[in-house]
C-alpha positions in Angstrom: 121.2 -9.5 10.6 118.0 -11.3 9.6 117.8 -14.8 8.3 115.7 -15.3 5.2 114.5 -18.3 3.4 117.7 -18.6 1.4 120.2 -17.6 4.2 121.3 -14.6 6.2 120.2 -11.1 4.9 122.0 -7.8 5.6 120.0 -4.9 6.9 121.0 -1.2 6.6 120.9 0.2 10.1 122.4 3.6 9.6 123.4 6.0 6.8 126.3 7.3 8.8 128.9 5.6 6.6 127.4 7.0 3.4 127.4 10.5 5.0 131.0 10.2 5.8 131.8 9.2 2.2 130.1 12.3 0.9 131.9 14.5 3.3 135.3 13.0 2.3 134.4 13.5 -1.4 133.5 17.2 -0.7 136.8 17.7 1.2 138.8 16.1 -1.6 137.0 18.3 -4.2 137.6 21.4 -2.2 141.3 20.5 -1.7 141.7 20.0 -5.5 140.0 23.3 -6.3 142.2 25.1 -3.8 145.3 23.5 -5.4 144.2 24.5 -8.9 143.5 28.1 -7.9 146.9 28.3 -6.1 148.6 27.0 -9.2 146.8 29.5 -11.4 147.8 32.3 -9.0 151.5 31.3 -9.2 151.3 31.1 -13.0 149.7 34.6 -13.2 152.5 36.0 -11.0 155.2 34.3 -13.1 153.8 35.9 -16.3 152.5 39.3 -15.0 154.1 39.8 -11.6 152.5 40.2 -8.2 148.9 41.4 -8.7 145.6 41.8 -6.9 143.9 38.9 -8.7 146.5 36.3 -7.8 146.5 37.6 -4.2 142.7 37.1 -4.0 143.0 33.5 -5.4 145.7 32.6 -2.9 144.1 34.2 0.1 140.5 33.3 -0.4 140.9 30.0 -2.3 138.0 31.0 -4.6 137.3 33.5 -7.4 136.0 36.9 -6.6 132.3 37.9 -6.9 131.2 39.8 -10.0 131.5 43.1 -8.2 134.9 42.3 -6.8 136.2 41.0 -10.1 135.0 44.2 -11.8 137.0 46.3 -9.4 140.1 44.1 -9.6 139.9 44.1 -13.4 139.8 47.9 -13.6 142.7 48.1 -11.2 144.8 45.8 -13.4 143.6 47.4 -16.6 142.3 44.1 -17.9 139.6 41.5 -17.3 139.5 38.7 -14.7 137.2 35.7 -14.2 134.5 36.0 -11.5 132.9 33.2 -9.5 130.0 32.9 -11.9 132.4 32.2 -14.8 132.0 35.6 -16.5 134.9 37.9 -17.3 134.8 41.3 -15.6 134.6 44.1 -16.2 132.1 43.6 -19.0 133.0 44.8 -22.5 131.5 48.1 -23.8 131.0 48.9 -27.5 134.4 50.5 -27.8 136.1 47.4 -26.3 134.2 45.1 -28.7 135.2 47.2 -31.7 138.8 47.3 -30.6 138.9 43.5 -30.1 137.2 43.0 -33.5 139.9 45.2 -35.1 142.7 43.3 -33.4 141.2 40.0 -34.6 140.9 41.3 -38.1 144.5 42.4 -38.2 145.6 39.0 -36.9 143.5 37.3 -39.5 144.9 39.5 -42.3 148.5 38.9 -41.1 147.9 35.1 -41.0 146.4 35.2 -44.5 149.5 37.1 -45.9 151.8 34.7 -44.0 150.1 31.7 -45.6 150.5 33.2 -49.1 154.1 34.2 -48.5 155.0 30.6 -47.4 153.3 29.2 -50.5 155.2 31.4 -52.9 158.5 30.7 -51.2 157.9 27.0 -51.4 156.7 27.2 -55.0 159.8 29.3 -56.1 162.2 27.0 -54.2 160.6 23.9 -55.7 160.6 25.2 -59.3 164.2 26.5 -59.0 165.4 23.0 -58.1 164.0 21.6 -61.4 166.8 21.0 -64.0 165.3 18.7 -66.7 163.9 20.0 -69.9 160.1 20.7 -69.5 159.5 18.8 -72.8 161.0 15.7 -71.3 158.9 16.0 -68.2 155.7 16.4 -70.2 156.7 13.6 -72.6 157.2 11.2 -69.7 153.4 10.6 -69.7 153.3 10.5 -65.9 149.8 10.0 -64.3 150.8 13.0 -62.2 150.2 15.2 -65.2 146.5 15.6 -64.9 145.6 17.7 -68.0 142.5 19.3 -66.6 144.0 20.3 -63.3 147.2 21.7 -64.8 145.4 23.5 -67.5 143.0 25.1 -65.0 145.8 26.3 -62.7 148.8 27.0 -64.9 147.4 30.3 -66.4 146.5 31.8 -63.0 149.8 30.6 -61.5 151.9 32.2 -64.3 149.9 35.4 -64.2 150.3 35.8 -60.4 154.0 34.8 -60.5 154.7 37.3 -63.3 153.1 40.0 -61.2 155.1 38.9 -58.2 158.4 39.0 -60.2 157.6 42.5 -61.4 156.9 43.8 -57.9 160.0 42.1 -56.6 162.1 43.9 -59.2 160.5 47.2 -58.3 161.2 46.5 -54.7 164.9 45.9 -55.5 165.1 49.2 -57.4 163.5 51.1 -54.5 165.9 49.5 -52.1 168.9 50.6 -54.2 167.5 54.1 -54.5 167.1 54.4 -50.7 170.6 53.1 -50.2 172.1 55.7 -52.6 170.2 58.5 -50.8 171.5 57.3 -47.4 175.1 56.9 -48.7 175.1 60.1 -50.8 176.2 63.6 -49.8 178.0 66.6 -51.0 180.9 65.6 -53.2 184.4 66.5 -51.9 186.7 68.0 -54.6 189.4 65.7 -55.7 192.6 66.3 -53.7 190.8 68.4 -51.1 190.6 65.9 -48.4 192.1 66.9 -45.1 193.0 70.5 -46.2 192.1 73.6 -44.2 190.5 76.4 -46.1 191.7 79.8 -45.2 189.9 83.0 -46.2 192.0 86.1 -46.6 190.3 89.4 -46.0 
């Protein structure tokens, strides 16, 4: 310790303490990484069962190299993450087209679901109305925005009319299929349970 003009001054003699701190931080980071990979391995086994990728994570406490990940992915029939962050094996053109097709089907299904939910809610809401429409319009509520209702009413009625017609056709087709399934050769009246004997 040196004494300066304004009192004692501390002097750094060694960087050993700082070095130990860095080593402890590295050890803590490695322990955390190992714990995360082990948790990931257990989660994979819980969902997909015992597999080569989860084994690698638990045994080596790190992700496989790109080449190793490619082999493991092909063995599992899927893709796994390599140590450089990429998913292996890499996608080819057929894989990309298949994935794009799956995404499109999911998007279409989601779009149809949204429309289905809207029409269900709209029909349920309108079916609960009991007052005379003239009384509702005559109330002069600020909710009756003339421009907004005028712009949407025609399209809403046109679409709902088409929906109602398709719904009726669906009902007719369902009844027709039910009759076909229930139908069969008619049994003569009074002939149930009788044996038919042919005399030669």
